[in-house]
VEXNU-279702 format. One line per 4 residues: number of its first residue (from 0); their letters; for each residue x, y, z of N, C-alpha, C, O. Coordinates in steps of 0.1 Angstrom, whole numbers, plus 5000, padded with zeros to 4 digits. Example, Ala and Ser with C-alpha at 12.3 -4.5 7.8 and 13.67 -1.06 7.14 Angstrom:
REM VEXNU-279702
0) AS) 5132,4943,5078,5123,4955,5078,5132,4967,5078,5142,4967,5085  5128,4978,5071,5137,4989,5071,5129,5000,5079,5134,5011,5080 .
//
This chain:
REM VEXNU-279702
0) MSST) 5008,4988,5000,5000,5000,5000,5009,5012,5000,5018,5013,5008  5006,5022,4992,5015,5033,4990,5011,5045,4998,5019,5055,4999  5000,5045,5005,4996,5057,5013,5004,5058,5025,5008,5048,5031  5006,5070,5030,5013,5072,5042,5004,5072,5054,4992,5073,5052 .
4) SDDA) 5009,5071,5066,5001,5072,5078,4994,5086,5078,4982,5086,5082  5000,5096,5073,4994,5109,5073,4982,5109,5064,4972,5115,5067  4983,5103,5052,4972,5102,5043,4960,5095,5049,4949,5100,5047  4962,5085,5057,4951,5077,5063,4944,5086,5073,4932,5084,5075 .
8) TTQG) 4951,5095,5080,4945,5102,5091,4939,5116,5086,4931,5121,5094  4944,5120,5075,4939,5134,5071,4931,5133,5058,4919,5136,5057  4938,5129,5047,4931,5129,5034,4921,5118,5032,4911,5119,5025  4923,5106,5038,4915,5095,5036,4902,5094,5045,4895,5085,5044 .
12) RDRD) 4900,5104,5053,4889,5103,5063,4877,5110,5057,4878,5120,5050  4865,5105,5060,4853,5111,5057,4851,5124,5065,4855,5124,5077  4846,5134,5060,4844,5147,5067,4830,5152,5065,4824,5149,5055  4825,5159,5075,4812,5165,5074,4813,5179,5067,4824,5183,5063 .
16) AEGR) 4802,5186,5065,4803,5199,5058,4812,5209,5065,4817,5218,5058  4814,5208,5078,4823,5217,5085,4838,5212,5085,4846,5219,5091  4840,5201,5079,4854,5196,5078,4858,5187,5090,4869,5182,5090  4848,5184,5099,4851,5175,5110,4851,5160,5105,4843,5157,5096 .
20) ARNA) 4860,5152,5111,4860,5138,5108,4846,5132,5111,4841,5134,5122  4840,5125,5102,4827,5119,5104,4826,5107,5094,4826,5109,5082  4825,5095,5099,4824,5083,5091,4811,5083,5083,4800,5084,5089  4812,5083,5070,4801,5084,5061,4795,5070,5058,4785,5069,5050 .
24) RPRD) 4802,5059,5063,4797,5046,5059,4783,5044,5065,4780,5049,5076  4774,5037,5058,4761,5034,5064,4762,5025,5076,4773,5019,5078  4752,5026,5085,4752,5018,5097,4740,5009,5098,4730,5011,5091  4742,4998,5105,4730,4989,5108,4723,4995,5120,4726,5005,5125 .
28) GLGR) 4712,4988,5124,4704,4992,5134,4711,4993,5148,4706,5000,5157  4722,4986,5149,4730,4987,5162,4742,4996,5160,4751,4996,5169  4742,5004,5150,4753,5014,5148,4766,5008,5142,4776,5015,5142  4766,4995,5138,4778,4990,5132,4780,4995,5118,4770,4995,5111 .
32) PLPY) 4792,4998,5114,4795,5003,5101,4792,4992,5090,4796,4980,5093  4786,4995,5079,4784,4986,5068,4793,4991,5057,4799,5002,5057  4795,4983,5047,4803,4987,5035,4797,4999,5028,4785,5001,5028  4805,5008,5023,4800,5019,5015,4791,5014,5004,4793,5003,4998 .
36) GAPG) 4780,5021,5002,4770,5017,4992,4759,5007,4997,4749,5005,4990  4761,5001,5008,4752,4991,5014,4740,4999,5020,4742,5010,5025  4728,4993,5019,4717,5000,5025,4718,5000,5041,4722,4989,5046  4716,5011,5047,4717,5011,5062,4705,5018,5068,4696,5022,5061 .
40) VERQ) 4706,5019,5081,4696,5026,5089,4699,5041,5089,4711,5045,5091  4690,5049,5087,4692,5064,5087,4698,5068,5101,4693,5063,5111  4708,5076,5101,4715,5080,5113,4707,5092,5119,4700,5099,5112  4708,5093,5132,4703,5104,5139,4711,5117,5136,4723,5116,5136 .
44) PEGV) 4704,5128,5134,4712,5140,5132,4719,5144,5145,4713,5141,5155  4731,5149,5144,4738,5153,5156,4735,5168,5159,4733,5176,5151  4736,5171,5172,4735,5184,5177,4721,5190,5177,4720,5202,5178  4711,5181,5177,4698,5186,5178,4694,5190,5192,4696,5182,5202 .
48) VRKP) 4689,5202,5194,4685,5206,5208,4670,5203,5209,4662,5209,5201  4666,5195,5218,4652,5191,5220,4648,5195,5234,4657,5196,5243  4635,5196,5237,4630,5197,5250,4633,5184,5257,4632,5173,5250  4635,5184,5270,4638,5171,5277,4627,5160,5274,4630,5148,5272 .
52) EETV) 4614,5164,5274,4603,5155,5272,4604,5149,5258,4601,5137,5256  4608,5157,5248,4610,5152,5234,4622,5142,5233,4621,5132,5226  4632,5145,5241,4644,5136,5241,4639,5123,5246,4643,5112,5240  4632,5122,5257,4628,5110,5263,4618,5102,5253,4620,5090,5252 .
56) AEAQ) 4609,5109,5247,4600,5103,5238,4607,5097,5226,4604,5086,5222  4616,5105,5220,4623,5100,5208,4633,5088,5212,4633,5079,5204  4639,5090,5223,4648,5079,5227,4640,5066,5230,4644,5055,5226  4628,5067,5236,4620,5055,5239,4616,5049,5226,4616,5037,5225 .
60) ALLD) 4612,5057,5216,4607,5051,5203,4619,5044,5196,4617,5033,5191  4631,5049,5197,4643,5042,5191,4646,5030,5199,4649,5019,5193  4645,5030,5212,4648,5018,5220,4637,5007,5217,4641,4996,5215  4625,5011,5216,4614,5001,5212,4616,4995,5199,4613,4984,5196 .
64) AGKP) 4622,5003,5189,4625,4998,5176,4638,4990,5175,4642,4986,5164  4644,4988,5186,4656,4980,5186,4669,4987,5182,4678,4981,5176  4668,5001,5183,4679,5009,5179,4686,5017,5191,4685,5029,5191  4691,5010,5200,4697,5016,5212,4709,5025,5208,4711,5035,5215 .
68) FHAH) 4716,5022,5198,4727,5031,5194,4722,5045,5190,4728,5055,5194  4711,5045,5183,4705,5057,5179,4699,5065,5191,4700,5077,5191  4693,5057,5200,4688,5064,5212,4700,5070,5220,4698,5081,5226  4711,5064,5220,4723,5070,5227,4726,5083,5221,4730,5092,5228 .
72) EVFE) 4725,5084,5208,4728,5097,5201,4719,5108,5205,4722,5120,5207  4706,5104,5207,4696,5114,5212,4699,5119,5226,4699,5130,5229  4703,5109,5235,4707,5113,5249,4719,5121,5249,4721,5130,5257  4728,5118,5240,4741,5125,5239,4739,5140,5235,4745,5149,5241 .
76) DAWK) 4729,5142,5226,4726,5156,5223,4721,5163,5235,4724,5175,5238  4712,5157,5244,4707,5163,5256,4719,5166,5266,4719,5176,5272  4728,5156,5267,4739,5157,5275,4748,5169,5272,4753,5177,5280  4750,5171,5259,4759,5182,5254,4752,5195,5254,4759,5206,5255 .
80) SGPD) 4739,5196,5252,4732,5209,5251,4724,5213,5264,4719,5224,5265  4722,5203,5273,4714,5206,5284,4721,5214,5295,4733,5217,5294  4713,5218,5305,4719,5225,5316,4730,5217,5324,4729,5205,5324  4740,5224,5329,4751,5217,5336,4746,5207,5346,4751,5196,5348 .
84) EERA) 4736,5211,5354,4731,5203,5365,4724,5190,5360,4721,5181,5368  4721,5189,5347,4715,5176,5342,4724,5168,5333,4720,5157,5329  4736,5173,5331,4745,5165,5322,4748,5151,5326,4748,5142,5318  4750,5149,5339,4752,5136,5344,4740,5127,5342,4742,5115,5340 .
88) LWRG) 4728,5132,5343,4716,5124,5340,4716,5119,5326,4715,5107,5324  4718,5128,5317,4717,5124,5302,4729,5115,5299,4728,5106,5290  4741,5118,5304,4752,5110,5302,4750,5095,5307,4753,5086,5300  4744,5094,5319,4740,5081,5324,4730,5074,5315,4732,5062,5313 .
92) LAQL) 4720,5081,5310,4711,5074,5301,4717,5070,5288,4714,5060,5283  4726,5078,5283,4734,5075,5271,4742,5062,5274,4743,5054,5265  4748,5061,5285,4756,5049,5289,4747,5037,5289,4751,5026,5284  4735,5038,5294,4726,5027,5294,4723,5022,5280,4722,5010,5277 .
96) AVGL) 4720,5032,5271,4717,5029,5257,4729,5022,5250,4727,5013,5243  4741,5027,5253,4753,5021,5247,4755,5007,5254,4759,4998,5247  4752,5005,5266,4753,4992,5273,4744,4982,5266,4747,4970,5264  4731,4986,5263,4722,4978,5255,4727,4975,5241,4726,4964,5236 .
100) THSA) 4733,4985,5235,4739,4983,5222,4750,4972,5222,4749,4963,5214  4759,4973,5231,4770,4963,5232,4764,4950,5236,4769,4939,5231  4754,4949,5244,4748,4936,5248,4741,4930,5236,4742,4918,5234  4735,4938,5228,4729,4933,5215,4739,4929,5205,4736,4920,5197 .
104) RGNV) 4751,4935,5205,4761,4931,5196,4769,4918,5201,4777,4913,5193  4766,4914,5213,4773,4902,5218,4785,4905,5226,4793,4896,5230  4788,4918,5229,4799,4922,5237,4795,4921,5252,4791,4931,5258  4797,4909,5257,4792,4906,5271,4798,4915,5281,4791,4922,5289 .
108) RGGA) 4811,4915,5282,4818,4923,5292,4816,4938,5291,4812,4944,5301  4817,4943,5279,4815,4958,5277,4800,4962,5280,4797,4972,5286  4791,4953,5275,4777,4956,5277,4773,4957,5292,4767,4966,5296  4777,4946,5299,4774,4945,5313,4780,4957,5321,4774,4963,5330 .
112) RLLR) 4793,4960,5318,4800,4971,5324,4793,4985,5322,4791,4992,5332  4789,4987,5310,4782,5000,5307,4769,5001,5313,4764,5011,5317  4761,4990,5313,4748,4989,5319,4749,4993,5334,4741,5001,5339  4759,4987,5341,4761,4990,5355,4766,5004,5358,4761,5011,5367 .
116) RGAD) 4775,5009,5349,4780,5022,5351,4768,5032,5348,4767,5042,5356  4760,5030,5338,4749,5039,5336,4739,5038,5347,4733,5049,5351  4736,5026,5353,4727,5025,5364,4732,5033,5376,4725,5040,5383  4745,5031,5379,4751,5039,5390,4750,5054,5387,4747,5062,5397 .
120) AVEE) 4752,5058,5375,4752,5073,5372,4738,5079,5374,4737,5089,5380  4727,5072,5369,4714,5078,5370,4709,5077,5385,4702,5086,5389  4713,5066,5392,4709,5065,5406,4716,5076,5414,4710,5082,5423  4729,5078,5412,4737,5088,5419,4731,5102,5416,4730,5111,5425 .
124) WAAR) 4727,5105,5403,4722,5118,5399,4708,5120,5407,4706,5131,5412  4700,5109,5408,4687,5110,5415,4689,5113,5429,4682,5122,5435  4699,5107,5436,4702,5109,5450,4707,5123,5452,4703,5130,5462  4716,5128,5444,4721,5142,5445,4711,5152,5442,4711,5163,5449 .
128) SGRG) 4703,5150,5432,4693,5161,5428,4680,5160,5436,4673,5170,5437  4677,5149,5442,4664,5147,5449,4653,5145,5439,4641,5146,5443  4656,5142,5426,4646,5140,5416,4647,5126,5411,4656,5122,5403  4638,5118,5415,4638,5104,5411,4630,5101,5398,4632,5090,5392 .
132) RPYG) 4622,5111,5393,4615,5109,5381,4616,5121,5372,4606,5128,5369  4628,5125,5368,4629,5137,5360,4622,5135,5346,4625,5124,5339  4614,5144,5342,4607,5143,5329,4600,5129,5327,4598,5124,5316  4595,5124,5339,4588,5112,5339,4596,5099,5338,4591,5088,5339 .
136) VDLV) 4609,5100,5337,4618,5089,5337,4620,5083,5351,4624,5090,5360  4616,5071,5353,4616,5064,5366,4631,5058,5367,4634,5047,5363  4639,5066,5374,4653,5063,5375,4656,5050,5383,4665,5043,5380  4648,5048,5393,4649,5035,5401,4646,5023,5392,4654,5013,5392 .
140) AVGA) 4635,5024,5384,4631,5013,5376,4642,5011,5364,4645,5000,5361  4647,5022,5359,4657,5021,5348,4670,5015,5354,4676,5007,5347  4674,5019,5366,4686,5013,5372,4684,4998,5374,4693,4990,5372  4672,4994,5379,4669,4980,5382,4669,4972,5368,4675,4961,5368 .
144) WARE) 4663,4978,5358,4663,4971,5345,4678,4969,5340,4681,4958,5336  4686,4979,5341,4700,4978,5337,4708,4967,5344,4715,4960,5338  4706,4967,5357,4713,4957,5365,4708,4942,5362,4716,4933,5361  4695,4941,5360,4690,4928,5356,4695,4924,5343,4700,4912,5341 .
148) LADV) 4695,4933,5333,4700,4929,5320,4715,4926,5320,4720,4917,5314  4723,4934,5328,4737,4931,5330,4739,4916,5335,4748,4909,5330  4731,4912,5345,4732,4899,5350,4728,4888,5339,4735,4878,5338  4718,4891,5332,4713,4882,5321,4724,4880,5311,4728,4869,5306 .
152) VEWE) 4730,4892,5306,4741,4891,5296,4752,4883,5301,4758,4875,5293  4757,4885,5313,4768,4878,5319,4764,4863,5320,4773,4854,5318  4752,4860,5324,4748,4846,5326,4747,4838,5313,4752,4827,5312  4740,4845,5303,4738,4838,5291,4750,4839,5281,4751,4830,5272 .
156) RAAV) 4758,4849,5283,4770,4851,5275,4767,4850,5260,4774,4844,5252  4756,4857,5256,4752,4857,5242,4745,4871,5240,4741,4878,5249  4744,4874,5227,4737,4887,5224,4723,4886,5228,4716,4876,5227  4717,4898,5231,4703,4899,5235,4696,4906,5223,4702,4913,5215 .
160) DAGA) 4683,4905,5223,4675,4912,5214,4672,4926,5219,4666,4928,5229  4678,4936,5213,4677,4950,5218,4663,4955,5219,4659,4961,5229  4654,4952,5210,4640,4956,5210,4633,4949,5222,4625,4955,5228  4635,4936,5223,4628,4929,5234,4633,4933,5248,4625,4932,5257 .
164) WAPR) 4645,4938,5249,4651,4943,5262,4650,4958,5264,4656,4963,5273  4643,4965,5255,4642,4979,5256,4636,4983,5270,4626,4977,5274  4642,4992,5277,4637,4996,5290,4624,5005,5288,4622,5011,5277  4616,5005,5298,4605,5014,5299,4609,5026,5307,4610,5026,5319 .
168) LRGG) 4613,5037,5300,4619,5048,5306,4610,5055,5316,4614,5060,5327  4597,5055,5313,4587,5061,5322,4580,5051,5331,4568,5053,5335  4586,5040,5333,4581,5030,5342,4573,5020,5335,4572,5020,5323  4567,5011,5342,4560,5000,5336,4569,4988,5335,4580,4988,5340 .
172) TSPG) 4564,4978,5329,4572,4965,5328,4580,4966,5315,4575,4968,5304  4593,4963,5317,4602,4961,5306,4600,4948,5300,4598,4938,5307  4601,4947,5286,4601,4934,5280,4614,4926,5284,4622,4932,5292  4616,4915,5280,4628,4908,5283,4627,4895,5288,4638,4888,5291 .
//
């Protein structure tokens, strides 16, 4: 191969309209890159500022559709654009969605670790803020869901169905 290391890191990278590195390969429903030209799942736009209730509703719809990677991107937008005092909440919810993503991809260790880290984060945020149900999200139930799924993933040591294991962010019974 005749390209240099510099070519691979600067000239050979996909870029967005602003010149930032952005992989343009299509993705599957779990966010895995597919070959160029393959049909993929439409990606979530980045940097969208939503009302918190809209964030929760959109993320829930994506989780229900078996697209936790895409839900993580919605939570990430809230984490980056929300008020400082809520960033840990949205980051924890993003970690939970990534934990489900890894669990659905068959990454047992990473999935379980992220699910527990996200559960710790949202529970800690609830304890510090005194808000156990921000925007209707039942943080105790979501934390319990994440810990249960982490245990299942470690026990079964196999990929899970992301849609079947989607959490009920606003309470109720989670599938699974």
